C-alpha distance (Angstrom), angle and dihedral (degrees) to the residues before:
residue distance angle dihedral
M1 . . .
S2 3.79 . .
G3 3.83 113.7 .
Y4 3.77 89.9 18.5
M5 3.77 135.8 79.0
G6 3.75 93.7 -144.0
K7 3.78 98.8 -130.6
V8 3.80 137.6 89.1
L9 3.76 125.2 -164.2
K10 3.72 118.1 -134.6
V11 3.81 116.1 -164.0
N12 3.80 125.6 -173.5
L13 3.79 109.1 -163.5
S14 3.82 93.7 -173.6
D15 3.76 94.5 64.8
G16 3.84 99.7 14.8
T17 3.76 96.5 -121.1
I18 3.78 121.3 149.3
K19 3.85 122.1 -162.7
T20 3.72 133.7 -179.9
I21 3.74 114.6 -142.7
P22 3.90 127.8 -179.7
T23 3.78 119.7 -100.3
D24 3.74 107.6 -107.0
M25 3.71 103.8 -119.9
E26 3.80 93.9 -169.9
V27 3.78 88.7 57.5
A28 3.78 91.0 44.7
K29 3.82 89.9 54.8
R30 3.77 90.1 52.8
Y31 3.84 100.2 37.5
L32 3.94 102.9 20.0
G33 3.79 99.9 -144.7
G34 3.77 138.7 -81.8
K35 3.80 110.6 53.8
G36 3.83 94.7 2.6
Y37 3.82 94.9 51.8
A38 3.80 90.9 45.6
V39 3.83 92.4 50.6
K40 3.76 91.1 54.0
I41 3.78 92.0 48.2
L42 3.80 91.1 48.3
Y43 3.77 90.5 50.9
D44 3.78 92.6 51.3
Y45 3.90 89.0 53.0
L46 3.77 91.2 49.1
K47 3.84 91.4 51.9
A48 3.86 90.4 48.1
Y49 3.82 88.9 50.6
E50 3.76 91.5 51.0
K51 3.81 90.9 51.4
K52 3.82 88.4 54.2
G53 3.86 89.5 52.0
V54 3.80 97.3 -103.4
A55 3.81 107.6 138.3
P56 3.79 114.5 -142.4
R57 3.77 93.1 -125.2
D58 3.80 89.9 56.8
I59 3.83 92.5 59.1
N60 3.78 107.9 113.8
P61 3.85 112.4 -143.9
F62 3.79 86.7 -140.8
G63 3.80 94.4 42.9
D64 3.78 133.7 101.4
E65 3.83 91.0 -100.9
N66 3.84 95.6 64.3
I67 3.73 111.1 99.8
L68 3.70 124.5 -152.4
I69 3.77 122.6 -157.6
F70 3.77 133.8 -172.7
A71 3.75 110.6 -163.7
T72 3.78 138.6 180.0
G73 3.83 127.5 -166.7
P74 3.88 138.0 -138.8
A75 3.74 92.1 -83.1
T76 3.77 97.3 48.2
G77 3.87 110.3 110.5
V78 3.73 94.3 1.4
V79 3.82 107.7 136.3
G80 3.90 108.5 -128.2
F81 3.74 96.4 23.0
P82 3.81 101.9 118.9
C83 3.80 115.9 -104.7
S84 3.87 94.8 -15.6
G85 3.80 100.2 158.7
R86 3.82 98.6 107.1
Y87 3.81 139.4 104.3
H88 3.86 133.1 -170.4
V89 3.90 126.7 -131.1
M90 3.79 121.2 -158.6
A91 3.66 137.1 172.6
L92 3.75 133.5 -172.0
R93 3.86 94.1 -115.7
S94 3.83 133.9 13.7
P95 3.82 118.0 -135.2
L96 3.77 89.0 -147.7
T97 3.76 100.9 50.1
G98 3.87 107.3 12.8
S99 3.80 87.2 -129.4
I100 3.79 128.5 101.8
A101 3.84 110.7 -55.2
S102 3.82 118.1 -127.7
A103 3.77 134.5 170.2
N104 3.90 137.1 157.7
S105 3.82 131.5 -157.2
G106 3.79 139.4 -176.3
G107 3.81 131.6 -156.5
R108 3.77 113.6 93.6
W109 3.78 105.3 -64.0
G110 3.84 95.2 100.5
P111 3.86 95.1 54.0
F112 3.74 89.3 44.4
L113 3.77 91.0 56.8
K114 3.71 87.7 54.0
F115 3.80 91.5 48.8
A116 3.83 85.8 54.0
G117 3.69 87.9 62.7
Y118 3.85 101.8 -103.2
D119 3.75 137.4 109.3
A120 3.83 95.1 -162.5
I121 3.78 145.3 -4.7
I122 3.81 121.7 -136.9
I123 3.80 115.3 -159.0
E124 3.85 117.2 -160.7
G125 3.78 130.7 179.3
K126 3.79 130.8 -2.0
S127 3.81 133.5 -78.9
E128 3.80 119.3 -132.1
E129 3.85 91.8 -144.8
P130 3.84 128.7 37.5
V131 3.80 112.9 -86.6
Y132 3.74 138.0 168.5
L133 3.87 128.1 -149.5
E134 3.80 121.0 -127.0
V135 3.78 118.0 -161.9
I136 3.74 114.9 178.0
D137 3.85 124.6 164.0
G138 3.85 97.8 -28.9
S139 3.80 94.8 -37.6
A140 3.76 123.0 108.7
E141 3.80 131.3 -172.8
L142 3.80 137.9 166.2
R143 3.74 114.2 -131.5
C144 3.80 136.0 -170.8
A145 3.80 114.0 -92.6
K146 3.78 100.6 -179.8
D147 3.82 90.2 117.9
L148 3.84 90.0 51.9
W149 3.80 96.9 50.2
G150 3.72 109.3 108.6
K151 3.67 96.4 21.4
N152 3.82 123.1 120.5
V153 3.79 124.5 -114.0
F154 3.85 97.6 -96.4
E155 3.85 92.8 48.9
T156 3.81 91.7 47.6
E157 3.81 93.3 50.3
K158 3.82 93.1 48.0
I159 3.76 94.4 49.1
L160 3.78 94.2 45.4
K161 3.83 95.3 49.1
D162 3.83 90.8 48.2
R163 3.74 90.9 46.7
T164 3.79 95.5 47.3
G165 3.77 92.4 49.0
V166 3.85 97.4 -157.9
R167 3.75 134.4 85.4
C168 3.81 104.2 -75.5
S169 3.80 146.1 141.8
V170 3.78 126.3 -123.5
A171 3.77 128.5 -146.1
C172 3.86 113.2 -174.9
I173 3.65 147.8 146.4
G174 3.79 129.0 -111.1
P175 3.84 131.1 -147.6
A176 3.81 89.8 -69.2
G177 3.78 91.5 61.8
E178 3.86 92.5 42.7
N179 3.82 89.1 53.4
Q180 3.81 92.4 45.6
V181 3.76 96.5 -120.7
L182 3.85 99.2 -176.8
F183 3.81 93.9 -122.4
A184 3.77 99.3 39.7
C185 3.73 114.0 141.0
I186 3.79 139.2 -149.0
M187 3.84 112.1 -112.5
N188 3.76 127.7 -157.4
D189 3.84 133.5 -177.6
E190 3.88 84.9 12.3
H191 3.79 100.5 -81.6
R192 3.87 104.7 37.2
A193 3.78 116.9 97.6
A194 3.77 139.4 -159.0
G195 3.75 80.1 -156.9
R196 3.76 116.7 171.5
T197 3.90 138.4 75.4
G198 3.81 96.9 18.3
V199 3.78 102.2 -78.9
G200 3.79 90.6 152.8
A201 3.78 88.9 56.7
I202 3.76 89.8 56.1
M203 3.70 92.2 49.8
G204 3.71 88.8 50.2
S205 3.73 92.2 52.5
K206 3.77 89.3 55.6
K207 3.83 91.3 52.6
L208 3.80 87.4 -120.8
K209 3.88 105.0 145.7
A210 3.84 98.6 177.5
I211 3.79 151.4 -15.7
V212 3.84 117.8 -138.1
V213 3.75 115.9 -164.0
G214 3.83 134.7 179.2
G215 3.78 145.5 131.0
E216 3.74 149.2 134.5
Q217 3.82 100.8 -100.1
R218 3.78 117.3 112.3
P219 3.83 132.9 -161.3
M220 3.91 115.6 -111.1
V221 3.83 128.2 -128.7
A222 3.87 116.8 -132.1
K223 3.78 96.1 -149.6
P224 3.80 108.9 23.5
D225 3.76 97.5 174.4
E226 3.82 92.8 50.2
F227 3.76 90.9 42.7
D228 3.81 91.1 52.2
V229 3.86 88.9 57.4
V230 3.77 99.7 44.3
S231 3.84 92.4 41.7
K232 3.80 91.4 54.3
E233 3.80 90.0 48.7
A234 3.78 91.0 50.3
L235 3.74 93.2 47.4
E236 3.71 91.8 50.2
K237 3.82 90.9 53.7
L238 3.71 89.9 53.3
K239 3.81 92.2 48.6
K240 3.91 91.4 50.7
D241 3.80 97.6 42.2
P242 3.90 110.6 101.3
V243 3.75 91.2 -137.9
T244 3.77 102.8 45.5
G245 3.73 96.0 26.7
E246 3.84 100.6 43.9
G247 3.82 117.7 3.4
L248 3.73 101.8 47.6
P249 3.81 96.4 42.3
K250 3.71 92.4 48.0
Y251 3.87 102.2 41.4
G252 3.79 105.7 7.3
T253 3.81 120.9 -136.2
A254 3.89 87.7 -44.9
I255 3.77 87.4 79.5
L256 3.83 83.6 85.4
V257 3.79 94.9 66.6
N258 3.80 95.6 83.5
I259 3.85 93.6 33.8
I260 3.80 92.4 53.5
N261 3.75 93.8 41.3
N262 3.84 90.9 51.6
A263 3.76 87.5 52.6
G264 3.84 88.1 56.9
I265 3.80 95.0 -119.6
L266 3.80 105.7 101.5
P267 3.81 100.8 116.9
Y268 3.90 111.0 -126.6
K269 3.73 127.0 -166.6
N270 3.71 99.3 -1.7
W271 3.76 93.1 -36.7
Q272 3.81 97.5 -57.7
T273 3.76 86.7 134.7
G274 3.83 140.3 0.8
Y275 3.84 100.6 -135.6
N276 3.85 131.0 69.1
E277 3.77 118.5 -178.7
K278 3.84 90.0 -155.5
A279 3.79 96.1 51.8
D280 3.81 93.9 113.4
E281 3.81 87.3 69.3
I282 3.81 89.7 72.4
S283 3.83 98.1 31.9
G284 3.83 129.6 124.3
E285 3.76 89.2 -108.9
T286 3.81 90.6 56.7
L287 3.76 90.7 44.0
A288 3.79 91.3 54.3
E289 3.71 94.1 46.1
K290 3.79 99.5 48.7
Y291 3.84 111.1 20.3
L292 3.84 110.9 18.6
L293 3.84 116.7 114.7
K294 3.83 97.1 171.7
N295 3.80 146.4 -40.7
K296 3.82 122.3 -88.3
A297 3.80 127.1 -161.0
C298 3.78 130.9 -159.0
W299 3.84 119.7 -119.3
G300 3.78 109.2 -62.2
C301 3.75 96.2 2.8
Q302 3.80 123.0 143.8
I303 3.86 95.0 -173.5
G304 3.82 104.5 60.3
C305 3.83 98.8 -161.1
G306 3.84 91.7 158.0
R307 3.84 116.3 114.0
V308 3.78 126.0 -142.8
T309 3.81 105.6 -160.6
A310 3.85 142.4 172.8
V311 3.74 136.4 -168.5
K312 3.81 99.1 -149.5
E313 3.87 100.4 -166.3
G314 3.67 143.4 4.6
C315 3.88 134.2 59.9
Y316 3.80 91.2 -52.3
Q317 3.75 96.1 50.3
I318 3.74 116.8 156.0
L319 3.71 118.5 162.6
Y320 3.80 99.5 -160.4
S321 3.80 128.5 22.2
E322 3.80 140.5 136.8
G323 3.81 122.5 -123.8
P324 2.87 147.9 -40.5
E325 3.77 100.0 -146.1
Y326 3.83 122.6 -155.6
E327 3.78 95.1 -92.5
S328 3.77 92.4 49.5
I329 3.74 93.5 48.4
W330 3.74 90.4 50.5
A331 3.81 97.7 43.3
L332 3.86 94.9 45.0
G333 3.79 94.3 34.4
N334 3.84 122.1 23.3
A335 3.79 94.7 28.5
T336 3.85 91.1 52.5
G337 3.87 94.3 37.1
V338 3.82 90.7 -116.8
M339 3.80 108.1 145.3
Q340 3.83 96.2 178.0
L341 3.81 109.5 107.6
D342 3.72 93.7 -166.5
A343 3.86 91.0 57.7
I344 3.80 90.4 47.0
I345 3.86 91.1 51.8
K346 3.90 88.7 51.5
A347 3.68 94.7 47.2
N348 3.82 90.3 48.1
H349 3.77 89.5 50.0
L350 3.79 90.7 52.4
C351 3.73 90.8 50.5
D352 3.86 89.4 55.1
E353 3.69 90.9 44.7
L354 3.80 97.3 48.1
G355 3.90 95.5 32.8
L356 3.80 105.4 -111.3
D357 3.82 131.5 152.3
T358 3.79 102.2 -116.6
I359 3.89 94.1 -151.2
S360 3.73 94.9 53.4
M361 3.87 92.1 39.3
G362 3.81 95.9 52.5
S363 3.83 93.4 39.2
T364 3.74 91.0 52.5
I365 3.75 93.8 47.1
A366 3.95 87.3 49.9
C367 3.85 89.4 50.0
A368 3.82 89.8 50.8
M369 3.79 90.3 49.7
E370 3.76 92.1 53.5
L371 3.83 91.7 45.3
R372 3.81 88.9 53.5
E373 3.86 93.4 43.4
K374 3.85 89.8 54.8
G375 3.71 94.8 45.2
Y376 3.84 101.6 -107.4
I377 3.82 94.0 119.0
P378 3.79 116.6 55.9
D379 3.84 116.0 -140.4
E380 3.79 93.9 -118.6
V381 3.81 90.2 60.8
L382 3.70 90.8 58.5
E383 3.80 91.4 59.6
G384 3.72 96.2 -145.8
L385 3.82 98.2 -37.9
D386 3.92 104.2 129.8
L387 3.73 97.8 -149.7
R388 3.79 103.1 -173.0
F389 3.86 126.4 143.4
G390 3.79 106.8 -93.3
N391 3.83 97.3 21.0
A392 3.71 101.6 131.4
A393 3.80 98.4 -179.5
A394 3.88 90.1 53.6
M395 3.78 91.6 48.5
V396 3.80 91.9 53.1
E397 3.75 92.1 44.5
A398 3.83 91.6 50.0
V399 3.77 89.9 60.1
W400 3.81 93.3 58.6
R401 3.81 92.1 44.5
T402 3.69 93.2 50.6
A403 3.92 94.1 55.2
Y404 3.75 90.4 51.6
K405 3.86 96.2 34.0
A406 3.85 87.1 -127.6
G407 3.73 116.9 166.1
F408 3.79 112.6 -39.8
G409 3.78 86.1 1.0
R410 3.81 88.9 83.5
Y411 3.87 87.6 69.5
L412 3.81 94.8 41.6
A413 3.82 89.1 52.5
L414 3.76 89.4 66.9
G415 3.83 95.5 64.2
S416 3.78 125.9 -115.6
K417 3.79 98.6 -73.9
R418 3.78 94.6 61.6
L419 3.87 90.5 35.8
A420 3.77 91.6 57.4
E421 3.73 93.9 43.5
I422 3.74 93.5 51.8
F423 3.81 92.2 51.9
G424 3.81 93.9 45.0
A425 3.86 104.5 -107.1
P426 3.82 107.7 91.6
E427 3.81 89.3 163.6
L428 3.82 88.9 71.5
S429 3.79 94.3 67.1
M430 3.79 108.2 94.9
S431 3.76 96.9 -151.9
V432 3.74 143.1 116.0
K433 3.82 119.3 -140.1
G434 3.75 85.3 -12.0
L435 3.83 97.0 -56.9
E436 3.80 114.6 116.9
L437 3.75 115.4 -115.4
P438 3.82 122.2 -112.1
A439 3.78 130.1 -124.0
Y440 3.83 105.4 -65.1
D441 3.82 124.8 86.9
P442 3.75 106.2 -142.6
R443 3.76 92.3 -153.4
G444 3.65 82.9 84.4
A445 3.73 101.1 34.5
K446 3.81 108.6 38.0
G447 3.77 98.1 -172.6
I448 3.81 93.8 60.0
G449 3.81 86.8 52.8
L450 3.82 91.0 57.6
T451 3.85 88.4 46.0
Y452 3.87 90.6 52.0
A453 3.79 92.5 49.1
T454 3.84 97.1 46.9
A455 3.82 99.2 37.2
N456 3.69 110.2 122.4
R457 3.84 99.0 -140.1
G458 3.85 92.2 46.0
G459 3.84 133.4 -102.2
C460 3.89 101.3 9.6
H461 3.72 139.1 150.3
V462 3.81 98.2 -170.4
T463 3.79 91.5 59.4
G464 3.79 83.9 77.0
Y465 3.78 120.3 -10.6
T466 3.80 101.6 -150.9
I467 3.87 87.7 159.8
S468 3.81 81.6 84.1
P469 3.90 95.5 72.0
E470 3.71 96.0 22.5
I471 3.81 100.1 54.5
L472 3.87 107.5 4.5
G473 3.75 98.0 39.4
I474 3.80 97.5 -126.2
P475 2.95 121.9 173.0
E476 3.70 86.8 -4.6
K477 3.83 135.5 -17.4
I478 3.82 117.4 -101.0
D479 3.77 131.8 178.6
P480 3.88 105.7 -91.3
L481 3.92 91.1 -161.8
T482 3.70 99.7 59.8
P483 3.85 125.5 77.9
E484 3.77 91.6 -153.4
G485 3.77 115.8 116.1
K486 3.83 94.4 -0.9
A487 3.78 93.5 117.1
Q488 3.83 91.0 66.3
W489 3.69 93.5 48.1
A490 3.80 93.4 47.0
K491 3.76 92.1 51.1
A492 3.78 94.3 47.5
F493 3.81 92.2 48.0
Q494 3.79 93.2 47.4
D495 3.80 92.1 50.3
F496 3.77 94.9 45.9
T497 3.80 91.0 47.1
C498 3.71 89.8 56.2
V499 3.83 89.8 57.1
V500 3.78 91.0 49.9
N501 3.86 93.2 48.6
S502 3.75 89.9 48.8
T503 3.81 96.2 45.6
V504 3.33 80.3 50.1
N505 3.80 113.3 -131.5
C506 3.79 143.5 109.7
L507 3.76 120.2 -51.4
F508 3.84 88.6 -146.3
T509 3.79 87.9 74.9
T510 3.85 86.7 70.8
F511 3.83 91.4 72.3
A512 3.82 87.1 70.9
L513 3.82 103.8 17.8
G514 3.83 130.1 60.2
A515 3.76 136.8 -166.5
E516 3.83 91.4 -81.3
D517 3.81 90.5 58.6
Y518 3.73 90.3 49.0
A519 3.68 93.4 50.1
K520 3.82 91.0 53.8
L521 3.77 94.0 46.6
L522 3.82 94.1 46.7
S523 3.76 91.3 46.1
A524 3.72 93.0 53.8
V525 3.83 93.9 47.4
T526 3.85 98.5 43.6
G527 3.79 99.9 27.7
W528 3.83 90.9 -132.3
D529 3.87 97.6 123.6
L530 3.86 93.3 -133.7
T531 3.79 119.8 -170.5
T532 3.80 126.1 -144.2
D533 3.85 91.1 -108.0
E534 3.88 89.7 51.1
I535 3.70 95.9 53.9
M536 3.77 92.6 45.7
R537 3.83 87.5 50.4
I538 3.90 86.6 53.7
G539 3.79 89.5 52.2
E540 3.74 91.0 50.1
R541 3.83 92.0 48.0
I542 3.83 90.1 51.7
Y543 3.82 92.1 49.8
N544 3.73 92.8 49.2
L545 3.73 97.2 47.6
E546 3.84 89.4 49.8
R547 3.75 86.9 52.6
V548 3.79 91.6 51.1
I549 3.86 88.5 56.4
M550 3.76 90.2 49.6
N551 3.76 90.9 51.0
R552 3.82 90.7 53.6
F553 3.76 88.2 58.0
G554 3.86 90.2 54.2
F555 3.83 102.7 -96.4
T556 3.78 116.6 141.2
G557 3.79 139.6 154.3
R558 3.81 90.9 -61.3
D559 3.71 89.8 69.1
D560 3.87 92.7 50.7
T561 3.80 90.2 87.8
L562 3.82 142.7 108.4
P563 3.85 134.9 -124.6
K564 3.75 110.9 -78.9
R565 3.80 91.2 -117.4
L566 3.86 88.8 68.6
L567 3.79 94.9 44.6
Q568 3.77 99.8 42.2
E569 3.89 112.7 19.7
P570 3.78 111.7 74.6
M571 3.83 114.7 -133.9
P572 3.83 102.8 -93.4
E573 3.84 99.3 -146.5
G574 3.74 147.5 -6.3
A575 3.84 131.2 51.7
A576 3.76 92.0 -35.0
K577 3.83 94.7 46.4
G578 3.84 112.4 155.2
Q579 3.82 96.1 14.1
V580 3.78 129.2 129.6
V581 3.86 129.3 176.0
E582 3.84 113.6 -90.3
L583 3.80 90.7 -153.7
D584 3.82 104.8 159.1
K585 3.73 92.5 56.5
M586 3.88 94.9 50.8
K587 3.88 91.5 40.5
E588 3.88 91.9 56.0
E589 3.79 91.8 53.6
Y590 3.80 91.1 42.5
Y591 3.79 93.1 54.0
K592 3.70 89.3 51.0
L593 3.75 94.8 53.4
R594 3.83 91.0 44.5
G595 3.81 93.7 50.0
W596 3.84 91.7 -123.1
V597 3.77 133.4 137.5
D598 3.82 114.8 -147.7
G599 3.78 90.8 -20.0
V600 3.78 96.0 -47.2
P601 3.81 123.5 111.2
T602 3.86 111.6 -117.6
P603 3.80 118.4 -123.0
E604 3.81 88.4 -113.7
K605 3.82 91.5 56.0
L606 3.95 91.7 49.1
K607 3.77 89.6 48.2
E608 3.83 92.8 49.1
L609 3.84 87.2 51.3
E610 3.84 93.1 46.2
I611 3.72 92.4 -120.4
E612 3.83 110.0 155.3
L613 3.74 116.4 -154.7
């Protein structure tokens, strides 16, 4: 049982029952934990529904049938396992995309769930009244949360910590989740977010305000002497690596602003171009110089990329906040044309306070700005919200309006895909499968374009971060402007990322650590003697089973695509000038490598991976 606590908590909100079931170690060996274990559980639920006559396409993301899972992995909470302070959240169906929902967060909530004695929590059904779940040292109880409903993230966490009275961690939703904003997130430890695909909205639909976890139990290591050796080797690699040992600690993820802009792929004004001559005004270097108070690390983290910041004066004053990270700076800043870093910090803080995904929030505002600029949205519909590119005050105001669905916020709360469709220009939503794209324009990095298109949860960079070889040169430098060979890179990164998200620990470790390092670490923790090939096979198994679930919801190869702008409009300037994404060519090669036909795994591939349908 080393690396695992051996128990899973199953909570039915409809009838208020709470059960403890054993962690299925056979499933753990095949899917590790975290994302992989959750995907297997979700697939089993989907099969059970089908046997009862419930068609997958009829499952309502806000209905009783949607299952919400919080899962840790064999690394979570293990002292010495690099950056092991994370957990994974999954749901059967996302309200934003209609596909499988998936999100990941750091902080300390994941380890504290293990310390409470559990590997995962499965949430079934819906409560009629607001409740929160308290899980302390092997004991779990649902409690009334009527007094918490309507409170923001920071208020909720403070109240619950005081009320619980022991050392604990809180994951909760804010007003955005309660109001079922389609891209609401789950926040933990105030500023850490399970951000994407609307998992906070699902939690809100279930009337589940928060989950409090804590305890004194600890995961064991199977081979402590061996683990001590491989752990020290891994930590030394992280320390010596220029990204994890120097760049991220010094400037945080926002060090990427200038790097990505110089590569000509920092999307500006809703992706109309990929270069902004003023980008340094919102860079990690500028953030460190003007607003940084100190670094902050997640539990068990040796990198410490988190930023503690303050805007000490002016209309965007905030005396303590955390972040913003690179993606948030880009989405709330460069994408909207806002070059005021104090306004971006304020907007990011509001997203944390209210429980909103910063990527989808900023991208949806940017989409609205271009819709307004091109005459698709009449001024009267905006109800006084002056959505022009570069208008910092309107950008900040739009965040608040979205969380409460106030005025034009009721449209923004739907995400950019539905927004653009409502106002007659669907091509202006920069999203894949309904999920807003992150901060890398694939016209200048073709591999990330293939990753966006084929990502199971929708437009996503952390499904497979091919920016690493294409732009950063890790583990080797490849030409970002050619489509050649990108299918192999995309598949490898996607499979390995599944391993990391199932282990569960931080993806930033992969700048310094590879599959061989993970095989050694996991073998020492679990005692399973895993090889590099075996863990990559586990990653491939997880990715394919997730794809099977997507297929049941009706997603096929036609959905593995990109916005027309990226396929048909050449980049107008910068290092990637004249480029578009040659997606069809890359996708054909990718499907062959995957053993898929039109985005669907073949029976032969599923049999090879020992996936039983």
